[in-house]
Structure formats: structure tokens, C-alpha cells
Residue, then its C-alpha position, 0 to 999 in steps of 0.5 A: m332216535p325215534v322220528s316223527r310219524s303221522l297218519l292222515l284220515s281224510t273224509v271224502p265228501n260229495l258222495p251221493e246216496i248209494v242205491p243198488g247197482d251203483d258203480l261205487s268205485g266210480l262214484i268214489f273216484k269222482a267224489v275225490l276229484e271233485s274234492n280236489m283231493t289226491i290219490k298217492d301210492g300207499d293210500i288206503f280207502v276206508i269204506a263203510q260197510k253200508i254203502v258197499s252192501k247198498s251198492e251190492g243190492r243187500l237190501v231186504n224188505l221185512k214183509t217179503v220174509i216168511p219166519s220159520q217156527r224157530a224164528q218166531e219162538i226167538a222173536a217172542q223171547i227177545d221182542k223182535r220182529p219174527e221176519l228180522v229174527e229169520l234174516i238173522l238166522s239165515e245169515s248166521s252159522e251159530v246162535l251164541r247168546i240170546r237176550p231181550g233186544t239182541i242175538i249174538v251170532e257167528h256170522r256166516s263170514g266167521f266173525v262174532c257180532a250182534n244181529a248178524g250185523i243186519d242194520h236198520s239205520n240210514v236204510t230205506g227202499p224203493w217201496g213201502q215203509p222205511e221201517d220195513w227195510v233192513l241191510l245185510l252184510p256183503e256176502n263176501a266182504d273180502r271179495s267186495a274189497q278186492n273188486l273195489r281195489e282193482s277198480l280204484q287202482r285202474l282209475s287212479g293209476k296207483k297202488i292202494g289198499v281197501l278196507i271195509i269196516d263195520s261197527h261192532g260192540r265188544a264183549w268186555r267194554n261198553g260202546i261200539v267201535g269200527v272193525s274190519i270185515g273186508l280188505a285188499g291190498m293191506p295187512a290184517l295182522v302185523d306179526m311182531r313176534g321175534k322182534p326186539d323191544r327198546f331194551k333188546y327183549a324179544l317180543r313173543v306173543t305180539v300180533i297187531a290187528a292193524a286193520d282193526e286199528l285203522a278201522a277204528g280211527a277211520s270210524l271215528m272220522m266217518g260218524q254214526a248218524a247223519e254225517g254222510t261221510p262213509v268213505v275215508l282216505a288214509r295216508g301214513f299207514p305205518y306198515e307196508l301194503t301187502e295181500d292179506c284177508a280180513a278172514r285172518l282176524v277171526r280167531d279159530k274156535k279152538y283158541d276161543l277161551f270164552r265160547 
């Protein structure tokens, strides 16, 4: 008979504003202790990309960017600052679509997203005007997740996973949703092929994007505006923790039916 299961998603309060050079894992662990929360084996820390990028110094002031001729031409088509377009191009391996206000690219990490994931919201810098500052994605989000995991495991003494998430749009649906861009110590995909359903039928194509499913739930708790809760502690993840990487979530081009 089926048994009851639960997944607990708890935001971690008391985090300060993250700035370049901060010991992010130390600040997260301190915030957990100050909030009287506990860490158990099997827990997963879901962390917003934004604070990872901030701690890694991925802030750029647009006034320091010199746009290329190509960036200037694209900027004129889509009504964006040429300096921003230059950053988008430098963070991308391929431009896939252009429309007013948006460039859809293949990021250097392999996944497809708008504007190379470069963000203006909740971003400021040490000098100049706030509107001149933007934030790039981590250079290697899987590596960032692994570093955070190793540090948090050392601090807590527990076996945990780390998931770094960002908000992406979807090609066939409106609105944004949390997706994983980096992970460590947890599965990106769970392959159910060959397993029986309730009527003994062997599943043939079912591969679950377990990391993205958790990312979506955690993003719901984090919020998108001024909530100030960029870390979620997830307990009850229904799959065994294992070594994996978010890169496995990216579909190979030869299997992409729409590019």
C-alpha cells in the first residue's frame, strides 16, 4: 500500500546582503544556527544563483564595457544597451533568437536562456548608479555547488546536497520557473526506464528531471521580488543523494527537435 511522504521546504532567514568575496557557505551555516534550524543527513541546500554570483564577484558595471560592432547592431534591433548586448554575446556560445527586449542564447554552460542569464534586479555595486550594474551567472555553477557542498558538509558534519537555481522562461508556456543550473551531491536526472508501473507495465521513456522539480518548488518559497530569502533547506527529497552534475540536464543538440 502507498505510504505518506512529505517534502519540507524551509527558507533560511537572517542572511545579510551578499557582496563579492563573502564566505557564502559560512554565512549560510551561521544563518541556519541563528534561526534554530537543524541540518540532517540527506538535506539539500537550494541556493539562488544571485547570491552565488555576488559572492564570486560576477558584478559588472556596464560603463566599463566596450560594445563591438555586432553588439551595437543587435542593440539597435532589440532596444537594449549595446554594453549589455556585448556582455550577453561574451557569455554565450550561440545566438538563437532575437526579438525586441530579448535575446535567446545558448549560454557557455550549454543551457538555452534569455539574455545569457544576466540580471539587473536586486543588483547594485560599490560605485556609480545602480542601473549600470548587472550580474553574470557563475562561470561554472556545478563547480560552485561542489565547493559550497564541501564547505557546508565540513561545517555541519552531515552528508548533504547543494542545488543552485535560476529563474528561466519556457519555450511553450508563459511565466518563469526555477530551474537548476548547478548541483552537487544529488541527482540531476532519475532514470525510471525499465521500472514497472502499478499494472506491471515497464516504463520506456520516463526520465525525471528531479533537480528541476526541486528547483521549482524551492523557487516558489524564495520569491522573486523583495523577499530576501535566497536559500531554502529541503528535507525529504524522495531520491537517494548521489554524485551528479547539472550539465546532464542539457539536451544534446542532435536530439533537439526545435533548433
